[in-house]
TIDO-592426 format. One record per residue: residue number from 1; residue in three letters; x, y, z of N, C-alpha, C in turn. Coordinates in pm, 1 decimal, padded with zeros to 6 digits. Layout:
REM residues N
NUM:ALA:X:Y:Z:X:Y:Z:X:Y:Z $
...
This chain:
REM residues 138
1:MET:-00487.5:-02193.8:-03004.2:-00533.9:-02035.9:-03035.8:-00670.2:-02034.0:-02904.2 $
2:PRO:-00683.7:-01894.3:-02821.7:-00729.3:-01899.3:-02763.6:-00865.7:-01794.7:-02811.5 $
3:LEU:-00944.8:-01810.5:-02733.5:-01089.2:-01816.0:-02768.5:-01136.3:-01637.4:-02747.3 $
4:PRO:-01161.1:-01538.9:-02812.1:-01179.8:-01443.2:-02772.0:-01258.4:-01415.9:-02667.1 $
5:GLN:-01253.5:-01307.2:-02581.0:-01284.7:-01268.0:-02460.9:-01446.8:-01177.3:-02493.2 $
6:LEU:-01450.4:-01093.8:-02609.7:-01502.8:-01016.5:-02630.1:-01589.8:-01031.8:-02806.1 $
7:THR:-01675.1:-01020.4:-02827.5:-01761.5:-01008.8:-02982.8:-01861.0:-00918.7:-02987.4 $
8:VAL:-01827.4:-00846.2:-03113.7:-01937.1:-00751.4:-03139.4:-02039.2:-00727.5:-03227.0 $
9:TYR:-02174.4:-00771.7:-03194.9:-02297.8:-00754.7:-03341.3:-02250.7:-00642.9:-03361.1 $
10:ARG:-02327.2:-00614.2:-03505.3:-02371.4:-00508.2:-03498.2:-02484.3:-00513.0:-03601.7 $
11:HIS:-02609.7:-00447.9:-03612.4:-02744.9:-00427.2:-03716.6:-02751.6:-00326.2:-03701.3 $
12:ASP:-02772.0:-00281.4:-03858.0:-02815.5:-00119.7:-03878.8:-02940.8:-00125.4:-03915.9 $
13:ARG:-03045.9:-00019.6:-03881.4:-03159.9:00073.5:-03969.1:-03139.6:00171.1:-03995.4 $
14:ARG:-03119.6:00229.7:-04074.3:-03151.7:00311.8:-04129.4:-02989.4:00401.6:-04001.8 $
15:LYS:-03002.7:00600.1:-03965.8:-02939.7:00627.4:-03870.9:-02942.0:00521.5:-03737.3 $
16:ARG:-02967.1:00412.1:-03734.5:-02937.4:00391.4:-03589.0:-02894.7:00200.5:-03584.2 $
17:ALA:-02794.9:00222.1:-03465.5:-02782.9:00060.1:-03468.9:-02769.6:00010.4:-03341.7 $
18:LEU:-02764.6:-00116.8:-03301.9:-02814.1:-00180.5:-03230.4:-02675.3:-00270.4:-03271.3 $
19:ILE:-02596.0:-00224.1:-03111.6:-02445.1:-00323.5:-03082.9:-02479.7:-00410.1:-03020.3 $
20:THR:-02452.7:-00541.3:-02994.7:-02459.8:-00614.7:-02881.2:-02341.7:-00700.6:-02839.3 $
21:LEU:-02311.3:-00672.7:-02756.6:-02183.5:-00722.9:-02695.2:-02180.1:-00866.3:-02625.7 $
22:ALA:-02066.1:-00951.6:-02651.2:-02097.1:-01077.0:-02562.2:-01893.2:-01095.0:-02504.4 $
23:GLY:-01919.3:-01117.9:-02426.4:-01812.6:-01171.5:-02295.8:-01786.0:-01093.5:-02206.9 $
24:GLU:-01654.0:-01035.8:-02232.1:-01618.9:-00927.5:-02089.1:-01550.5:-00843.5:-02171.0 $
25:ILE:-01579.0:-00724.3:-02082.1:-01531.9:-00588.1:-02092.5:-01415.3:-00554.6:-02009.7 $
26:ASP:-01290.8:-00570.5:-02043.3:-01223.1:-00505.2:-01932.1:-01127.4:-00444.1:-02053.4 $
27:LEU:-01013.5:-00377.4:-01967.6:-00863.1:-00301.3:-02009.9:-00806.5:-00396.1:-02128.6 $
28:GLU:-00793.5:-00495.3:-02164.3:-00775.1:-00602.5:-02314.4:-00868.0:-00560.7:-02376.9 $
29:SER:-01025.6:-00583.6:-02375.0:-01137.9:-00589.3:-02459.8:-01167.8:-00411.6:-02510.0 $
30:VAL:-01135.5:-00351.0:-02421.7:-01219.1:-00214.1:-02414.2:-01187.6:-00182.8:-02564.8 $
31:PRO:-01039.9:-00164.8:-02618.7:-01031.0:-00081.7:-02746.6:-01161.9:-00140.4:-02856.0 $
32:LEU:-01192.2:-00246.6:-02822.5:-01233.4:-00362.6:-02954.9:-01381.9:-00227.9:-02913.7 $
33:VAL:-01459.9:-00235.9:-02826.4:-01597.0:-00173.7:-02752.7:-01552.4:-00055.4:-02812.0 $
34:ARG:-01449.5:00085.1:-02825.4:-01431.9:00194.4:-02847.6:-01414.1:00177.7:-02999.0 $
35:ALA:-01365.4:00110.1:-03057.6:-01376.0:00137.2:-03234.8:-01480.0:00050.7:-03270.7 $
36:SER:-01592.3:-00022.4:-03198.7:-01719.0:-00047.7:-03267.8:-01773.2:00070.9:-03219.7 $
37:LEU:-01779.9:00202.9:-03152.5:-01838.1:00275.4:-03121.6:-01847.6:00406.0:-03213.8 $
38:GLU:-01699.4:00389.3:-03224.3:-01664.3:00497.2:-03296.0:-01702.9:00528.0:-03422.6 $
39:GLN:-01644.1:00328.9:-03464.5:-01728.1:00322.7:-03633.3:-01858.3:00336.2:-03640.6 $
40:CYS:-01943.8:00324.4:-03553.4:-02080.8:00375.4:-03555.1:-02074.0:00515.5:-03637.1 $
41:LEU:-02053.2:00595.4:-03547.6:-02061.0:00733.9:-03603.5:-01960.4:00767.3:-03741.8 $
42:ARG:-01852.7:00731.5:-03747.7:-01835.0:00713.9:-03875.8:-01886.7:00705.5:-04014.7 $
43:ASP:-01975.6:00601.5:-03943.4:-02070.7:00582.1:-04054.2:-02194.0:00611.8:-04091.9 $
44:GLY:-02270.5:00756.9:-04007.0:-02352.6:00871.6:-03959.4:-02434.3:00801.5:-03885.3 $
45:ILE:-02427.1:00686.7:-03805.0:-02516.3:00659.5:-03739.9:-02508.0:00765.9:-03590.8 $
46:ARG:-02635.7:00821.5:-03586.6:-02697.8:00873.7:-03431.9:-02739.3:00863.9:-03318.3 $
47:THR:-02813.0:00734.4:-03318.7:-02880.7:00634.1:-03236.2:-02792.6:00508.1:-03220.2 $
48:ILE:-02709.6:00505.4:-03068.4:-02670.8:00391.7:-03082.9:-02723.5:00308.0:-02957.4 $
49:ASP:-02776.6:00194.6:-02972.3:-02838.0:00130.7:-02828.0:-02723.9:-00028.0:-02841.9 $
50:VAL:-02692.4:-00056.4:-02728.3:-02619.6:-00148.1:-02659.9:-02647.9:-00243.8:-02634.2 $
51:ASP:-02638.3:-00323.9:-02677.8:-02719.3:-00483.1:-02575.9:-02612.6:-00489.3:-02480.8 $
52:LEU:-02629.1:-00518.1:-02350.5:-02525.5:-00590.3:-02298.8:-02535.9:-00704.6:-02185.6 $
53:THR:-02676.7:-00780.2:-02248.2:-02758.7:-00891.6:-02238.5:-02618.0:-01012.4:-02216.4 $
54:PRO:-02522.9:-01021.0:-02287.6:-02472.2:-01162.7:-02301.3:-02317.4:-01142.1:-02262.3 $
55:VAL:-02311.8:-00994.5:-02164.4:-02212.1:-00924.5:-02176.2:-02234.7:-01010.3:-01974.7 $
56:SER:-02075.5:-01099.5:-01937.8:-02046.7:-01162.1:-01800.8:-01991.6:-01045.4:-01778.3 $
57:PHE:-01897.7:-00975.1:-01750.6:-01820.2:-00926.6:-01705.0:-01809.2:-00730.5:-01774.0 $
58:CYS:-01829.0:-00628.4:-01666.8:-01728.4:-00561.9:-01725.8:-01676.0:-00388.9:-01630.3 $
59:ASP:-01592.4:-00387.2:-01614.2:-01528.0:-00315.7:-01558.5:-01573.5:-00154.4:-01595.6 $
60:CYS:-01477.8:-00075.3:-01502.1:-01448.7:00077.3:-01473.8:-01414.2:00075.4:-01648.1 $
61:SER:-01305.9:00060.5:-01726.6:-01247.8:00118.4:-01812.2:-01394.9:00039.8:-01916.1 $
62:GLY:-01474.1:-00001.1:-01888.8:-01573.9:-00035.4:-01987.3:-01681.6:00082.3:-01992.3 $
63:LEU:-01705.2:00112.0:-01844.0:-01779.0:00216.4:-01841.8:-01758.1:00367.5:-01827.7 $
64:ASN:-01605.4:00352.2:-01853.3:-01495.9:00487.5:-01929.7:-01526.5:00513.1:-02084.6 $
65:ALA:-01522.9:00378.5:-02180.0:-01593.4:00391.6:-02281.7:-01678.5:00424.5:-02346.3 $
66:PHE:-01778.1:00370.3:-02260.2:-01976.6:00405.7:-02323.8:-01975.1:00595.3:-02253.3 $
67:LEU:-01887.8:00621.4:-02100.9:-01917.6:00772.5:-02144.0:-01873.8:00813.0:-02255.4 $
68:HIS:-01761.8:00788.5:-02274.5:-01704.4:00882.5:-02437.1:-01739.3:00896.5:-02527.3 $
69:ALA:-01819.3:00762.5:-02538.6:-01895.4:00738.4:-02646.7:-02025.5:00807.0:-02664.1 $
70:ALA:-02051.7:00829.5:-02569.1:-02202.7:00896.3:-02533.7:-02167.5:01051.6:-02549.8 $
71:GLN:-02028.0:01087.2:-02498.4:-01996.1:01210.4:-02541.5:-01993.2:01278.0:-02687.7 $
72:GLN:-01951.8:01180.7:-02721.4:-01909.5:01146.2:-02846.7:-02025.1:01160.5:-02949.6 $
73:THR:-02100.5:01057.8:-02935.9:-02241.9:01036.1:-02990.1:-02327.8:01197.1:-02952.4 $
74:THR:-02354.2:01265.5:-02837.6:-02387.5:01354.9:-02831.3:-02375.4:01499.5:-02900.6 $
75:VAL:-02206.6:01479.9:-02964.2:-02168.6:01633.7:-03004.9:-02186.6:01612.8:-03167.6 $
76:ALA:-02224.5:01468.6:-03154.0:-02220.2:01435.7:-03322.8:-02381.8:01477.3:-03312.8 $
77:GLY:-02461.5:01483.9:-03275.8:-02638.4:01481.7:-03279.2:-02702.7:01361.8:-03193.4 $
78:GLY:-02656.2:01249.9:-03173.9:-02747.2:01173.2:-03169.2:-02706.0:01110.1:-02969.7 $
79:THR:-02756.0:01030.7:-02961.9:-02763.1:00963.5:-02853.4:-02745.0:00765.2:-02840.2 $
80:LEU:-02685.1:00772.0:-02696.0:-02610.4:00595.8:-02750.3:-02658.3:00601.2:-02571.7 $
81:ARG:-02742.6:00465.1:-02550.2:-02765.5:00389.4:-02421.3:-02805.5:00263.0:-02374.2 $
82:LEU:-02714.5:00216.9:-02275.6:-02701.8:00109.6:-02276.1:-02830.8:00014.6:-02208.1 $
83:HIS:-02851.9:-00105.8:-02251.2:-02952.9:-00204.5:-02199.4:-02919.9:-00324.8:-02187.7 $
84:HIS:-02990.0:-00386.1:-02049.4:-02968.1:-00466.8:-01965.4:-02805.0:-00492.8:-01959.8 $
85:PRO:-02716.7:-00382.9:-01861.0:-02617.5:-00390.6:-01865.3:-02616.9:-00558.3:-01739.8 $
86:PRO:-02493.7:-00561.7:-01697.6:-02427.8:-00676.2:-01562.5:-02469.8:-00636.3:-01424.9 $
87:PRO:-02504.0:-00694.3:-01310.8:-02513.3:-00620.7:-01229.7:-02383.6:-00560.8:-01146.4 $
88:MET:-02260.1:-00558.5:-01183.9:-02204.4:-00513.2:-01179.6:-02192.0:-00306.4:-01217.8 $
89:LEU:-02176.3:-00336.3:-01342.0:-02179.3:-00197.7:-01388.9:-02310.1:-00121.4:-01303.8 $
90:VAL:-02443.3:-00192.4:-01315.4:-02526.3:-00132.1:-01280.8:-02529.9:-00016.8:-01110.0 $
91:LEU:-02429.6:-00132.0:-01073.7:-02388.4:-00060.0:-00925.9:-02269.3:00027.8:-00983.4 $
92:VAL:-02233.5:00024.2:-01095.8:-02109.5:00157.0:-01078.3:-02171.3:00293.2:-01128.9 $
93:VAL:-02288.3:00213.7:-01266.7:-02342.5:00347.6:-01322.1:-02412.3:00427.9:-01194.7 $
94:GLY:-02508.5:00356.3:-01124.1:-02543.8:00387.1:-00962.3:-02433.3:00472.9:-00930.7 $
95:LEU:-02305.3:00446.0:-00859.0:-02255.3:00509.7:-00799.9:-02175.6:00628.2:-00824.5 $
96:THR:-02132.9:00618.9:-01001.8:-02101.7:00717.0:-01057.3:-02189.3:00845.0:-01121.7 $
97:GLY:-02371.5:00828.3:-01055.9:-02393.2:00914.7:-01147.7:-02457.1:00913.1:-01244.9 $
98:CYS:-02425.3:00805.1:-01369.7:-02467.8:00808.5:-01481.6:-02530.6:00718.6:-01570.7 $
99:GLY:-02651.3:00753.6:-01452.5:-02796.1:00647.5:-01516.5:-02820.4:00673.0:-01609.2 $
100:PHE:-02835.0:00786.0:-01676.2:-02864.2:00828.2:-01819.7:-02810.7:00768.7:-01931.1 $
101:LEU:-02745.2:00710.1:-01892.4:-02664.3:00549.5:-02002.7:-02790.3:00510.4:-02002.8 $
102:LEU:-02830.3:00418.7:-01927.5:-02924.6:00326.0:-01940.4:-03046.4:00354.4:-01977.9 $
103:LEU:-03079.5:00283.1:-01981.7:-03270.5:00295.2:-02079.4:-03312.1:00111.8:-02092.9 $
104:GLY:-03448.4:00135.2:-02118.2:-03493.7:-00081.6:-02115.5:-03418.2:-00120.5:-02232.3 $
105:PRO:-03569.2:-00201.2:-02280.8:-03530.4:-00306.1:-02386.4:-03417.3:-00212.9:-02513.4 $
106:PRO:-03333.0:-00290.7:-02592.7:-03343.8:-00202.6:-02676.4:-03439.0:-00203.4:-02834.1 $
107:TYR:-03420.4:-00081.0:-02903.4:-03426.3:-00112.5:-03025.9:-03574.2:-00181.5:-03099.2 $
108:ASP:-03668.0:-00110.3:-02957.5:-03787.9:-00168.4:-03048.6:-03874.9:-00111.1:-03148.0 $
109:PRO:-03887.7:-00208.4:-03291.8:-03954.5:-00166.3:-03387.2:-04082.3:-00100.3:-03392.4 $
110:PRO:-04115.0:-00051.1:-03520.4:-04301.4:-00013.6:-03453.0:-04353.6:-00160.0:-03475.4 $
111:PRO:-04470.1:-00136.5:-03486.1:-04553.9:-00326.2:-03492.3:-04568.9:-00299.8:-03622.3 $
112:PRO:-04564.9:-00446.5:-03692.0:-04621.2:-00440.3:-03828.8:-04709.1:-00472.4:-03901.1 $
113:SER:-04792.6:-00499.2:-03774.7:-04958.1:-00456.5:-03807.5:-05054.4:-00489.6:-03731.0 $
114:GLY:-05135.8:-00365.6:-03721.6:-05222.5:-00440.6:-03613.2:-05201.3:-00374.2:-03504.4 $
115:ASP:-05295.2:-00446.2:-03413.3:-05265.7:-00321.2:-03238.5:-05166.8:-00377.4:-03187.4 $
116:ALA:-05138.5:-00563.7:-03186.0:-05012.7:-00591.5:-03071.9:-04861.8:-00546.7:-03139.8 $
117:PRO:-04812.2:-00495.3:-03031.2:-04658.3:-00444.2:-03016.8:-04600.0:-00572.5:-03115.9 $
118:ALA:-04471.4:-00527.0:-03120.2:-04397.8:-00601.9:-03195.1:-04276.7:-00628.1:-03067.3 $
119:PRO:-04250.0:-00777.6:-03048.3:-04150.6:-00793.1:-02984.3:-04031.5:-00764.8:-03003.0 $
120:ALA:-03935.5:-00689.3:-02859.0:-03810.5:-00682.0:-02882.8:-03723.9:-00784.1:-02930.3 $
121:LEU:-03606.1:-00733.5:-03037.0:-03536.3:-00814.1:-03051.8:-03412.6:-00760.8:-03054.2 $
122:PRO:-03315.1:-00810.4:-02967.1:-03245.4:-00758.7:-02848.4:-03099.2:-00821.4:-02910.6 $
123:HIS:-03137.8:-00936.1:-03005.2:-02950.7:-00987.4:-03083.3:-03019.4:-00986.8:-03249.4 $
124:GLY:-03062.5:-00845.0:-03302.8:-03100.0:-00815.3:-03414.8:-03250.2:-00871.6:-03474.5 $
125:HIS:-03229.9:-00839.8:-03596.2:-03395.2:-00840.5:-03654.8:-03398.0:-00884.6:-03761.8 $
126:GLY:-03520.8:-00942.5:-03804.5:-03574.2:-00981.9:-03899.6:-03518.9:-01151.7:-03975.9 $
127:SER:-03561.7:-01201.9:-03992.3:-03470.4:-01324.7:-04040.8:-03309.8:-01412.8:-04032.2 $
128:VAL:-03265.8:-01252.0:-04013.7:-03171.6:-01232.4:-04097.6:-03057.1:-01193.6:-03979.4 $
129:PRO:-02930.6:-01325.3:-03919.4:-02915.4:-01350.9:-03804.3:-02779.9:-01235.3:-03780.8 $
130:PRO:-02776.0:-01176.3:-03651.6:-02621.6:-01098.7:-03687.3:-02513.8:-01121.3:-03690.6 $
131:ALA:-02460.6:-01075.8:-03739.3:-02304.1:-01156.2:-03828.6:-02213.3:-01070.2:-03724.6 $
132:PRO:-02124.8:-01214.6:-03650.5:-01978.8:-01024.8:-03612.9:-01939.7:-00972.6:-03706.0 $
133:VAL:-01915.5:-00825.2:-03624.9:-01811.2:-00745.1:-03725.0:-01658.1:-00752.7:-03686.5 $
134:LEU:-01665.6:-00766.2:-03524.7:-01497.1:-00770.8:-03543.0:-01505.5:-00845.4:-03409.2 $
135:SER:-01392.1:-00963.4:-03366.1:-01409.7:-01008.0:-03276.3:-01279.2:-01062.1:-03245.5 $
136:GLY:-01204.1:-01103.3:-03173.8:-01070.6:-01124.4:-03123.3:-01017.4:-01034.5:-02995.3 $
137:ASP:-00895.7:-01099.2:-02967.3:-00840.9:-01007.6:-02818.9:-00769.4:-00896.4:-02869.8 $
138:VAL:-00728.0:-00835.8:-02803.1:-00713.6:-00686.6:-02857.9:-00594.8:-00670.7:-02778.5 $
């Protein structure tokens, strides 16, 4: 059995979700991306942070999915932001003029106490590791 080319992890915090995508985003895997982002909206999530740190490749079909999800999220009164995109996606985003999708490190929680800022947690929060919610070939 072939290994999945894309895995989706999701961590919710109230009406905010951190989606971490791992693998390749292309024409074959983009339905999984779309389904994951649409499910967030159906679940009442209104702020979606997408961590692309573990993504090794993302073509224009992935960008199209992110643009569609950003539009749907805006219509629902929310925001969608991409964090740590792979170099090719940064290039395509720059060429197409949709840099509004890009933002800095994802999902920085407020400091737990004192003056020191809490570290960014790009793959989940707290002591519970993220679990894959969707995985496989599409």
